[in-house]
Every structure is written in structure tokens, then in C-alpha cells.
PQR file of N, CA, C, O and H, with PARSE charges and radii, in Angstrom:
ATOM      1  N   MET A   1       0.990  -1.194   0.122 -0.4000 1.5000
ATOM      2  CA  MET A   1      -0.045  -0.222  -0.125 -0.0000 2.0000
ATOM      3  C   MET A   1       1.105   1.355  -0.494  0.5500 1.7000
ATOM      4  O   MET A   1       2.256   1.249  -0.071 -0.5500 1.4000
ATOM      5  N   THR A   2       0.897   2.103  -0.912 -0.4000 1.5000
ATOM      6  CA  THR A   2       1.601   3.473  -1.200 -0.0000 2.0000
ATOM      7  C   THR A   2       0.890   4.058   0.272  0.5500 1.7000
ATOM      8  O   THR A   2      -0.150   3.760   0.860 -0.5500 1.4000
ATOM      9  H   THR A   2      -0.039   2.189  -1.256  0.4000 1.0000
ATOM     10  N   GLN A   3       2.260   5.278   0.618 -0.4000 1.5000
ATOM     11  CA  GLN A   3       1.902   6.095   1.025 -0.0000 2.0000
ATOM     12  C   GLN A   3       0.214   7.124   1.806  0.5500 1.7000
ATOM     13  O   GLN A   3      -0.412   7.223   2.861 -0.5500 1.4000
ATOM     14  H   GLN A   3       3.105   5.520   0.140  0.4000 1.0000
ATOM     15  N   GLU A   4       0.204   7.618   0.487 -0.4000 1.5000
ATOM     16  CA  GLU A   4      -1.274   8.484   0.063 -0.0000 2.0000
ATOM     17  C   GLU A   4      -2.009   7.145   0.579  0.5500 1.7000
ATOM     18  O   GLU A   4      -1.833   7.081   1.795 -0.5500 1.4000
ATOM     19  H   GLU A   4       0.712   7.538  -0.370  0.4000 1.0000
ATOM     20  N   ALA A   5      -2.832   5.957   0.073 -0.4000 1.5000
ATOM     21  CA  ALA A   5      -3.216   5.504   0.397 -0.0000 2.0000
ATOM     22  C   ALA A   5      -3.972   4.681   1.510  0.5500 1.7000
ATOM     23  O   ALA A   5      -5.031   4.069   1.654 -0.5500 1.4000
ATOM     24  H   ALA A   5      -2.975   6.009  -0.916  0.4000 1.0000
ATOM     25  N   ALA A   6      -2.670   5.058   2.319 -0.4000 1.5000
ATOM     26  CA  ALA A   6      -2.361   4.550   3.815 -0.0000 2.0000
ATOM     27  C   ALA A   6      -3.787   5.643   3.967  0.5500 1.7000
ATOM     28  O   ALA A   6      -5.000   5.439   4.015 -0.5500 1.4000
ATOM     29  H   ALA A   6      -1.810   5.555   2.203  0.4000 1.0000
ATOM     30  N   GLN A   7      -2.992   6.770   4.007 -0.4000 1.5000
ATOM     31  CA  GLN A   7      -3.272   8.226   4.818 -0.0000 2.0000
ATOM     32  C   GLN A   7      -4.652   8.431   4.163  0.5500 1.7000
ATOM     33  O   GLN A   7      -5.583   8.921   4.802 -0.5500 1.4000
ATOM     34  H   GLN A   7      -2.007   6.936   3.968  0.4000 1.0000
ATOM     35  N   GLN A   8      -4.761   8.073   2.966 -0.4000 1.5000
ATOM     36  CA  GLN A   8      -6.471   7.916   2.450 -0.0000 2.0000
ATOM     37  C   GLN A   8      -7.490   7.281   3.176  0.5500 1.7000
ATOM     38  O   GLN A   8      -8.560   7.799   3.495 -0.5500 1.4000
ATOM     39  H   GLN A   8      -4.005   7.674   2.447  0.4000 1.0000
ATOM     40  N   ALA A   9      -7.049   5.928   3.472 -0.4000 1.5000
ATOM     41  CA  ALA A   9      -8.058   4.472   4.214 -0.0000 2.0000
ATOM     42  C   ALA A   9      -7.734   5.615   6.233  0.5500 1.7000
ATOM     43  O   ALA A   9      -8.714   5.730   6.968 -0.5500 1.4000
ATOM     44  H   ALA A   9      -6.180   5.507   3.213  0.4000 1.0000
ATOM     45  N   GLU A  10      -6.300   6.253   6.699 -0.4000 1.5000
ATOM     46  CA  GLU A  10      -6.750   6.524   7.357 -0.0000 2.0000
ATOM     47  C   GLU A  10      -7.899   7.845   8.392  0.5500 1.7000
ATOM     48  O   GLU A  10      -8.243   8.089   9.549 -0.5500 1.4000
ATOM     49  H   GLU A  10      -5.503   6.160   6.102  0.4000 1.0000
ATOM     50  N   ARG A  11      -8.127   8.446   6.699 -0.4000 1.5000
ATOM     51  CA  ARG A  11      -8.920  10.229   7.188 -0.0000 2.0000
ATOM     52  C   ARG A  11     -10.133   8.851   7.067  0.5500 1.7000
ATOM     53  O   ARG A  11     -10.756   8.778   8.126 -0.5500 1.4000
ATOM     54  H   ARG A  11      -7.848   8.248   5.759  0.4000 1.0000
ATOM     55  N   ASN A  12     -10.501   7.977   6.225 -0.4000 1.5000
ATOM     56  CA  ASN A  12     -11.585   7.484   5.561 -0.0000 2.0000
ATOM     57  C   ASN A  12     -12.540   7.009   7.493  0.5500 1.7000
ATOM     58  O   ASN A  12     -13.451   7.400   8.223 -0.5500 1.4000
ATOM     59  H   ASN A  12      -9.996   8.036   5.364  0.4000 1.0000
ATOM     60  N   ARG A  13     -11.197   5.695   7.387 -0.4000 1.5000
ATOM     61  CA  ARG A  13     -10.920   5.656   8.978 -0.0000 2.0000
ATOM     62  C   ARG A  13     -11.978   6.533  10.128  0.5500 1.7000
ATOM     63  O   ARG A  13     -12.989   6.107  10.687 -0.5500 1.4000
ATOM     64  H   ARG A  13     -10.457   5.377   6.794  0.4000 1.0000
ATOM     65  N   HIS A  14     -11.324   7.909  10.235 -0.4000 1.5000
ATOM     66  CA  HIS A  14     -11.633   8.719  11.192 -0.0000 2.0000
ATOM     67  C   HIS A  14     -13.079   9.438  11.128  0.5500 1.7000
ATOM     68  O   HIS A  14     -13.719   9.720  12.141 -0.5500 1.4000
ATOM     69  H   HIS A  14     -10.503   8.255   9.781  0.4000 1.0000
ATOM     70  N   ASP A  15     -13.466   9.670   9.951 -0.4000 1.5000
ATOM     71  CA  ASP A  15     -14.921  10.353   8.755 -0.0000 2.0000
ATOM     72  C   ASP A  15     -15.738   8.970   9.452  0.5500 1.7000
ATOM     73  O   ASP A  15     -16.881   9.331   9.731 -0.5500 1.4000
ATOM     74  H   ASP A  15     -12.946   9.441   9.128  0.4000 1.0000
ATOM     75  N   HIS A  16     -15.622   8.203   9.645 -0.4000 1.5000
ATOM     76  CA  HIS A  16     -16.865   7.135  10.368 -0.0000 2.0000
ATOM     77  C   HIS A  16     -16.538   6.634  11.945  0.5500 1.7000
ATOM     78  O   HIS A  16     -17.200   6.105  12.837 -0.5500 1.4000
ATOM     79  H   HIS A  16     -14.694   7.909   9.419  0.4000 1.0000
ATOM     80  N   HIS A  17     -15.454   6.994  11.825 -0.4000 1.5000
ATOM     81  CA  HIS A  17     -15.321   7.115  13.615 -0.0000 2.0000
ATOM     82  C   HIS A  17     -16.605   8.654  14.428  0.5500 1.7000
ATOM     83  O   HIS A  17     -17.360   8.833  15.384 -0.5500 1.4000
ATOM     84  H   HIS A  17     -14.916   7.424  11.100  0.4000 1.0000
ATOM     85  N   GLN A  18     -15.894   9.618  12.783 -0.4000 1.5000
ATOM     86  CA  GLN A  18     -16.988  11.056  14.491 -0.0000 2.0000
ATOM     87  C   GLN A  18     -18.286  10.856  13.568  0.5500 1.7000
ATOM     88  O   GLN A  18     -19.378  11.181  14.034 -0.5500 1.4000
ATOM     89  H   GLN A  18     -15.281   9.472  12.006  0.4000 1.0000
ATOM     90  N   HIS A  19     -18.208  10.397  12.440 -0.4000 1.5000
ATOM     91  CA  HIS A  19     -19.954  10.165  12.331 -0.0000 2.0000
ATOM     92  C   HIS A  19     -20.949   8.876  13.164  0.5500 1.7000
ATOM     93  O   HIS A  19     -22.148   8.838  13.442 -0.5500 1.4000
ATOM     94  H   HIS A  19     -17.321  10.133  12.061  0.4000 1.0000
ATOM     95  N   LYS A  20     -19.989   8.045  13.355 -0.4000 1.5000
ATOM     96  CA  LYS A  20     -21.080   7.846  14.333 -0.0000 2.0000
ATOM     97  C   LYS A  20     -21.037   7.800  15.684  0.5500 1.7000
ATOM     98  O   LYS A  20     -21.658   6.959  16.335 -0.5500 1.4000
ATOM     99  H   LYS A  20     -19.015   8.076  13.129  0.4000 1.0000
ATOM    100  N   GLU A  21     -20.054   9.004  16.362 -0.4000 1.5000
ATOM    101  CA  GLU A  21     -20.131   8.866  17.334 -0.0000 2.0000
ATOM    102  C   GLU A  21     -21.376  10.749  17.747  0.5500 1.7000
ATOM    103  O   GLU A  21     -21.634  11.209  18.860 -0.5500 1.4000
ATOM    104  H   GLU A  21     -19.550   9.687  15.834  0.4000 1.0000
ATOM    105  N   GLN A  22     -21.768  11.247  16.514 -0.4000 1.5000
ATOM    106  CA  GLN A  22     -23.113  11.792  16.806 -0.0000 2.0000
ATOM    107  C   GLN A  22     -23.976  11.048  16.107  0.5500 1.7000
ATOM    108  O   GLN A  22     -24.083  10.240  15.184 -0.5500 1.4000
ATOM    109  H   GLN A  22     -21.559  10.874  15.611  0.4000 1.0000
ATOM    110  N   PRO A  23     -24.711  11.824  17.160 -0.5600 1.5000
ATOM    111  CA  PRO A  23     -26.038  11.020  16.655  0.2800 2.0000
ATOM    112  C   PRO A  23     -27.407  12.338  15.765  0.5500 1.7000
ATOM    113  O   PRO A  23     -28.001  13.153  16.471 -0.5500 1.4000
ATOM    114  N   GLY A  24     -27.622  12.269  14.380 -0.4000 1.5000
ATOM    115  CA  GLY A  24     -28.375  12.025  14.137 -0.0000 2.0000
ATOM    116  C   GLY A  24     -29.611  13.253  14.456  0.5500 1.7000
ATOM    117  O   GLY A  24     -30.023  13.137  15.610 -0.5500 1.4000
ATOM    118  H   GLY A  24     -27.139  11.607  13.807  0.4000 1.0000
ATOM    119  N   PRO A  25     -30.111  14.104  13.880 -0.5600 1.5000
ATOM    120  CA  PRO A  25     -31.511  14.520  14.443  0.2800 2.0000
ATOM    121  C   PRO A  25     -33.024  13.833  14.485  0.5500 1.7000
ATOM    122  O   PRO A  25     -34.137  14.221  14.839 -0.5500 1.4000
ATOM    123  N   GLU A  26     -32.506  12.682  13.970 -0.4000 1.5000
ATOM    124  CA  GLU A  26     -33.940  11.400  14.489 -0.0000 2.0000
ATOM    125  C   GLU A  26     -33.922  10.717  15.407  0.5500 1.7000
ATOM    126  O   GLU A  26     -34.850  10.328  16.116 -0.5500 1.4000
ATOM    127  H   GLU A  26     -31.602  12.367  13.682  0.4000 1.0000
ATOM    128  N   ARG A  27     -32.731  10.505  15.460 -0.4000 1.5000
ATOM    129  CA  ARG A  27     -32.002   9.937  17.091 -0.0000 2.0000
ATOM    130  C   ARG A  27     -32.568  10.565  18.100  0.5500 1.7000
ATOM    131  O   ARG A  27     -33.345  10.143  18.957 -0.5500 1.4000
ATOM    132  H   ARG A  27     -31.977  10.822  14.884  0.4000 1.0000
ATOM    133  N   LEU A  28     -32.008  11.851  17.887 -0.4000 1.5000
ATOM    134  CA  LEU A  28     -32.872  12.919  19.152 -0.0000 2.0000
ATOM    135  C   LEU A  28     -33.815  12.461  18.782  0.5500 1.7000
ATOM    136  O   LEU A  28     -33.951  11.299  18.399 -0.5500 1.4000
ATOM    137  H   LEU A  28     -31.378  12.193  17.191  0.4000 1.0000
ATOM    138  N   ALA A  29     -34.698  13.370  18.839 -0.4000 1.5000
ATOM    139  CA  ALA A  29     -36.542  13.541  18.541 -0.0000 2.0000
ATOM    140  C   ALA A  29     -36.618  12.147  18.945  0.5500 1.7000
ATOM    141  O   ALA A  29     -37.800  11.901  19.185 -0.5500 1.4000
ATOM    142  H   ALA A  29     -34.587  14.314  19.150  0.4000 1.0000
ATOM    143  N   LEU A  30     -36.168  11.519  19.057 -0.4000 1.5000
ATOM    144  CA  LEU A  30     -36.523   8.915  19.694 -0.0000 2.0000
ATOM    145  C   LEU A  30     -36.732   9.314  20.674  0.5500 1.7000
ATOM    146  O   LEU A  30     -37.837   9.300  21.216 -0.5500 1.4000
ATOM    147  H   LEU A  30     -35.208  11.719  18.862  0.4000 1.0000
ATOM    148  N   ASP A  31     -35.088  10.041  21.407 -0.4000 1.5000
ATOM    149  CA  ASP A  31     -34.719  10.351  22.543 -0.0000 2.0000
ATOM    150  C   ASP A  31     -35.156  10.727  23.800  0.5500 1.7000
ATOM    151  O   ASP A  31     -35.166  10.298  24.954 -0.5500 1.4000
ATOM    152  H   ASP A  31     -34.190  10.053  20.966  0.4000 1.0000
ATOM    153  N   LEU A  32     -35.603  11.929  22.988 -0.4000 1.5000
ATOM    154  CA  LEU A  32     -37.033  12.921  23.602 -0.0000 2.0000
ATOM    155  C   LEU A  32     -38.017  12.692  23.578  0.5500 1.7000
ATOM    156  O   LEU A  32     -38.571  12.847  24.666 -0.5500 1.4000
ATOM    157  H   LEU A  32     -35.594  12.277  22.051  0.4000 1.0000
ATOM    158  N   MET A  33     -39.061  12.111  22.242 -0.4000 1.5000
ATOM    159  CA  MET A  33     -40.129  11.156  23.021 -0.0000 2.0000
ATOM    160  C   MET A  33     -39.546   9.929  23.445  0.5500 1.7000
ATOM    161  O   MET A  33     -40.376   9.325  24.124 -0.5500 1.4000
ATOM    162  H   MET A  33     -38.612  11.985  21.358  0.4000 1.0000
ATOM    163  N   LEU A  34     -38.618   9.382  23.354 -0.4000 1.5000
ATOM    164  CA  LEU A  34     -38.759   7.946  25.240 -0.0000 2.0000
ATOM    165  C   LEU A  34     -38.722   8.799  26.316  0.5500 1.7000
ATOM    166  O   LEU A  34     -39.709   8.934  27.040 -0.5500 1.4000
ATOM    167  H   LEU A  34     -37.944   9.873  22.803  0.4000 1.0000
ATOM    168  N   ARG A  35     -37.512   9.491  26.533 -0.4000 1.5000
ATOM    169  CA  ARG A  35     -37.552  10.599  28.208 -0.0000 2.0000
ATOM    170  C   ARG A  35     -38.804  10.939  28.538  0.5500 1.7000
ATOM    171  O   ARG A  35     -39.002  11.144  29.736 -0.5500 1.4000
ATOM    172  H   ARG A  35     -36.711   9.381  25.945  0.4000 1.0000
ATOM    173  N   SER A  36     -40.160  11.113  27.418 -0.4000 1.5000
ATOM    174  CA  SER A  36     -40.861  12.082  28.019 -0.0000 2.0000
ATOM    175  C   SER A  36     -42.142  11.420  28.179  0.5500 1.7000
ATOM    176  O   SER A  36     -43.018  11.808  28.953 -0.5500 1.4000
ATOM    177  H   SER A  36     -39.999  10.947  26.445  0.4000 1.0000
ATOM    178  N   LEU A  37     -42.251  10.026  27.133 -0.4000 1.5000
ATOM    179  CA  LEU A  37     -43.035   8.799  28.131 -0.0000 2.0000
ATOM    180  C   LEU A  37     -42.637   8.679  28.653  0.5500 1.7000
ATOM    181  O   LEU A  37     -43.353   9.363  29.385 -0.5500 1.4000
ATOM    182  H   LEU A  37     -41.540   9.711  26.504  0.4000 1.0000
ATOM    183  N   GLN A  38     -41.186   8.058  29.898 -0.4000 1.5000
ATOM    184  CA  GLN A  38     -40.900   8.212  30.134 -0.0000 2.0000
ATOM    185  C   GLN A  38     -41.369   9.232  32.260  0.5500 1.7000
ATOM    186  O   GLN A  38     -41.532   9.012  33.460 -0.5500 1.4000
ATOM    187  H   GLN A  38     -40.605   7.503  29.304  0.4000 1.0000
ATOM    188  N   VAL A  39     -41.345   9.968  31.516 -0.4000 1.5000
ATOM    189  CA  VAL A  39     -41.242  10.635  32.520 -0.0000 2.0000
ATOM    190  C   VAL A  39     -42.866  11.144  32.846  0.5500 1.7000
ATOM    191  O   VAL A  39     -43.014  11.600  33.980 -0.5500 1.4000
ATOM    192  H   VAL A  39     -41.213  10.147  30.542  0.4000 1.0000
ATOM    193  N   PHE A  40     -44.256  11.107  31.856 -0.4000 1.5000
ATOM    194  CA  PHE A  40     -45.428  10.796  31.053 -0.0000 2.0000
ATOM    195  C   PHE A  40     -45.537   9.366  32.585  0.5500 1.7000
ATOM    196  O   PHE A  40     -45.820   9.781  33.709 -0.5500 1.4000
ATOM    197  H   PHE A  40     -44.136  10.737  30.935  0.4000 1.0000
ATOM    198  N   ILE A  41     -45.267   7.746  32.358 -0.4000 1.5000
ATOM    199  CA  ILE A  41     -45.461   7.381  32.774 -0.0000 2.0000
ATOM    200  C   ILE A  41     -44.918   6.655  34.254  0.5500 1.7000
ATOM    201  O   ILE A  41     -45.405   5.631  34.735 -0.5500 1.4000
ATOM    202  H   ILE A  41     -45.037   7.409  31.445  0.4000 1.0000
ATOM    203  N   ASP A  42     -43.736   7.492  34.867 -0.4000 1.5000
ATOM    204  CA  ASP A  42     -43.529   8.005  36.354 -0.0000 2.0000
ATOM    205  C   ASP A  42     -44.784   8.590  36.466  0.5500 1.7000
ATOM    206  O   ASP A  42     -45.838   7.981  36.647 -0.5500 1.4000
ATOM    207  H   ASP A  42     -43.341   8.323  34.476  0.4000 1.0000
ATOM    208  N   THR A  43     -44.598  10.127  36.320 -0.4000 1.5000
ATOM    209  CA  THR A  43     -45.748  10.618  37.481 -0.0000 2.0000
ATOM    210  C   THR A  43     -47.535  10.053  37.179  0.5500 1.7000
ATOM    211  O   THR A  43     -48.591  10.328  37.748 -0.5500 1.4000
ATOM    212  H   THR A  43     -43.742  10.622  36.173  0.4000 1.0000
ATOM    213  N   THR A  44     -47.274   9.391  36.307 -0.4000 1.5000
ATOM    214  CA  THR A  44     -48.959   8.453  36.602 -0.0000 2.0000
ATOM    215  C   THR A  44     -49.064   8.217  37.230  0.5500 1.7000
ATOM    216  O   THR A  44     -49.858   8.682  38.047 -0.5500 1.4000
ATOM    217  H   THR A  44     -46.416   9.168  35.844  0.4000 1.0000
ATOM    218  N   LEU A  45     -47.837   6.632  37.469 -0.4000 1.5000
ATOM    219  CA  LEU A  45     -48.423   6.137  39.268 -0.0000 2.0000
ATOM    220  C   LEU A  45     -47.898   7.107  40.033  0.5500 1.7000
ATOM    221  O   LEU A  45     -48.316   6.994  41.185 -0.5500 1.4000
ATOM    222  H   LEU A  45     -47.193   6.254  36.804  0.4000 1.0000
ATOM    223  N   VAL A  46     -47.072   8.123  39.876 -0.4000 1.5000
ATOM    224  CA  VAL A  46     -46.959   8.942  41.289 -0.0000 2.0000
ATOM    225  C   VAL A  46     -48.255   8.959  41.525  0.5500 1.7000
ATOM    226  O   VAL A  46     -48.603   8.143  42.379 -0.5500 1.4000
ATOM    227  H   VAL A  46     -46.732   8.215  38.940  0.4000 1.0000
ATOM    228  N   ILE A  47     -49.099   9.611  41.062 -0.4000 1.5000
ATOM    229  CA  ILE A  47     -50.471  10.030  40.832 -0.0000 2.0000
ATOM    230  C   ILE A  47     -50.430   9.034  41.727  0.5500 1.7000
ATOM    231  O   ILE A  47     -49.851   9.124  42.810 -0.5500 1.4000
ATOM    232  H   ILE A  47     -48.817  10.273  40.368  0.4000 1.0000
ATOM    233  N   GLY A  48     -51.129   7.891  41.264 -0.4000 1.5000
ATOM    234  CA  GLY A  48     -52.828   6.673  41.354 -0.0000 2.0000
ATOM    235  C   GLY A  48     -51.599   6.492  42.935  0.5500 1.7000
ATOM    236  O   GLY A  48     -52.124   6.906  43.969 -0.5500 1.4000
ATOM    237  H   GLY A  48     -51.599   7.818  40.384  0.4000 1.0000
ATOM    238  N   ILE A  49     -49.729   5.786  43.153 -0.4000 1.5000
ATOM    239  CA  ILE A  49     -49.965   6.034  44.221 -0.0000 2.0000
ATOM    240  C   ILE A  49     -50.967   6.998  45.686  0.5500 1.7000
ATOM    241  O   ILE A  49     -51.360   6.626  46.792 -0.5500 1.4000
ATOM    242  H   ILE A  49     -49.303   5.450  42.313  0.4000 1.0000
ATOM    243  N   GLN A  50     -51.052   8.294  44.955 -0.4000 1.5000
ATOM    244  CA  GLN A  50     -51.327   8.515  46.137 -0.0000 2.0000
ATOM    245  C   GLN A  50     -52.763   9.430  46.263  0.5500 1.7000
ATOM    246  O   GLN A  50     -53.264  10.290  46.987 -0.5500 1.4000
ATOM    247  H   GLN A  50     -50.733   8.597  44.058  0.4000 1.0000
ATOM    248  N   ALA A  51     -53.086   8.576  44.960 -0.4000 1.5000
ATOM    249  CA  ALA A  51     -54.964   8.754  44.818 -0.0000 2.0000
ATOM    250  C   ALA A  51     -54.939   8.261  46.056  0.5500 1.7000
ATOM    251  O   ALA A  51     -55.049   8.853  47.129 -0.5500 1.4000
ATOM    252  H   ALA A  51     -52.679   7.877  44.372  0.4000 1.0000
ATOM    253  N   ALA A  52     -54.658   6.194  45.632 -0.4000 1.5000
ATOM    254  CA  ALA A  52     -54.675   5.311  46.445 -0.0000 2.0000
ATOM    255  C   ALA A  52     -54.152   4.950  48.068  0.5500 1.7000
ATOM    256  O   ALA A  52     -54.219   3.965  48.803 -0.5500 1.4000
ATOM    257  H   ALA A  52     -54.569   5.713  44.760  0.4000 1.0000
ATOM    258  N   GLY A  53     -53.584   6.381  48.169 -0.4000 1.5000
ATOM    259  CA  GLY A  53     -53.517   6.417  49.870 -0.0000 2.0000
ATOM    260  C   GLY A  53     -52.837   5.685  49.966  0.5500 1.7000
ATOM    261  O   GLY A  53     -53.339   4.775  50.626 -0.5500 1.4000
ATOM    262  H   GLY A  53     -53.529   7.181  47.572  0.4000 1.0000
ATOM    263  N   HIS A  54     -51.401   5.374  49.548 -0.4000 1.5000
ATOM    264  CA  HIS A  54     -50.191   5.132  49.379 -0.0000 2.0000
ATOM    265  C   HIS A  54     -49.094   5.953  50.062  0.5500 1.7000
ATOM    266  O   HIS A  54     -47.972   5.521  49.799 -0.5500 1.4000
ATOM    267  H   HIS A  54     -50.994   6.113  49.012  0.4000 1.0000
ATOM    268  N   GLU A  55     -49.113   6.821  50.717 -0.4000 1.5000
ATOM    269  CA  GLU A  55     -48.300   8.027  50.580 -0.0000 2.0000
ATOM    270  C   GLU A  55     -47.354   7.244  51.780  0.5500 1.7000
ATOM    271  O   GLU A  55     -46.280   7.839  51.853 -0.5500 1.4000
ATOM    272  H   GLU A  55     -50.025   7.171  50.930  0.4000 1.0000
ATOM    273  N   GLY A  56     -47.406   6.292  52.579 -0.4000 1.5000
ATOM    274  CA  GLY A  56     -46.016   5.660  52.334 -0.0000 2.0000
ATOM    275  C   GLY A  56     -44.878   5.344  51.487  0.5500 1.7000
ATOM    276  O   GLY A  56     -43.723   5.729  51.670 -0.5500 1.4000
ATOM    277  H   GLY A  56     -48.279   5.808  52.520  0.4000 1.0000
ATOM    278  N   LEU A  57     -45.507   4.266  50.104 -0.4000 1.5000
ATOM    279  CA  LEU A  57     -45.187   4.693  49.327 -0.0000 2.0000
ATOM    280  C   LEU A  57     -43.765   5.597  48.640  0.5500 1.7000
ATOM    281  O   LEU A  57     -42.556   5.374  48.717 -0.5500 1.4000
ATOM    282  H   LEU A  57     -46.446   3.954  49.955  0.4000 1.0000
ATOM    283  N   VAL A  58     -44.423   6.500  48.076 -0.4000 1.5000
ATOM    284  CA  VAL A  58     -43.892   8.011  47.878 -0.0000 2.0000
ATOM    285  C   VAL A  58     -43.159   8.842  48.679  0.5500 1.7000
ATOM    286  O   VAL A  58     -43.802   9.299  49.624 -0.5500 1.4000
ATOM    287  H   VAL A  58     -45.405   6.681  48.013  0.4000 1.0000
ATOM    288  N   ARG A  59     -42.012   9.184  48.601 -0.4000 1.5000
ATOM    289  CA  ARG A  59     -41.092  10.366  48.739 -0.0000 2.0000
ATOM    290  C   ARG A  59     -41.033  11.205  48.976  0.5500 1.7000
ATOM    291  O   ARG A  59     -39.955  11.794  48.899 -0.5500 1.4000
ATOM    292  H   ARG A  59     -41.489   8.813  47.833  0.4000 1.0000
TER
END
């Protein structure tokens, strides 16, 4: 392998790693939606436990 080909291969590898580390906007939106759903479910459970009169379970 020539020096130039080796350098190009290294650049390609570096670009591939950089691309992999940064999630795209679709992934960020999905993460936000999943986190929002998790907060909604947790809040609903806490309110349900409090409404059922089990105050000792929620602090």
C-alpha cells in the first residue's frame, strides 16, 4: 500500500468514527420522545399511588 493510500484509509476510518459518535436528528428526537414518555408514565404512577392512599410508598 502506498503512503497516499494509507493516509486516505486513515482519513476514511477517522471520518467513519466521527460520523458514528454524533447521533442524527432522528435519533435525538426519538430519545426525547422516549424520555418524555418515561416521565409521563412515572408521573402517572406517582399520582395513582398517592390517590390510592399509599403515601408511604412515595417520598
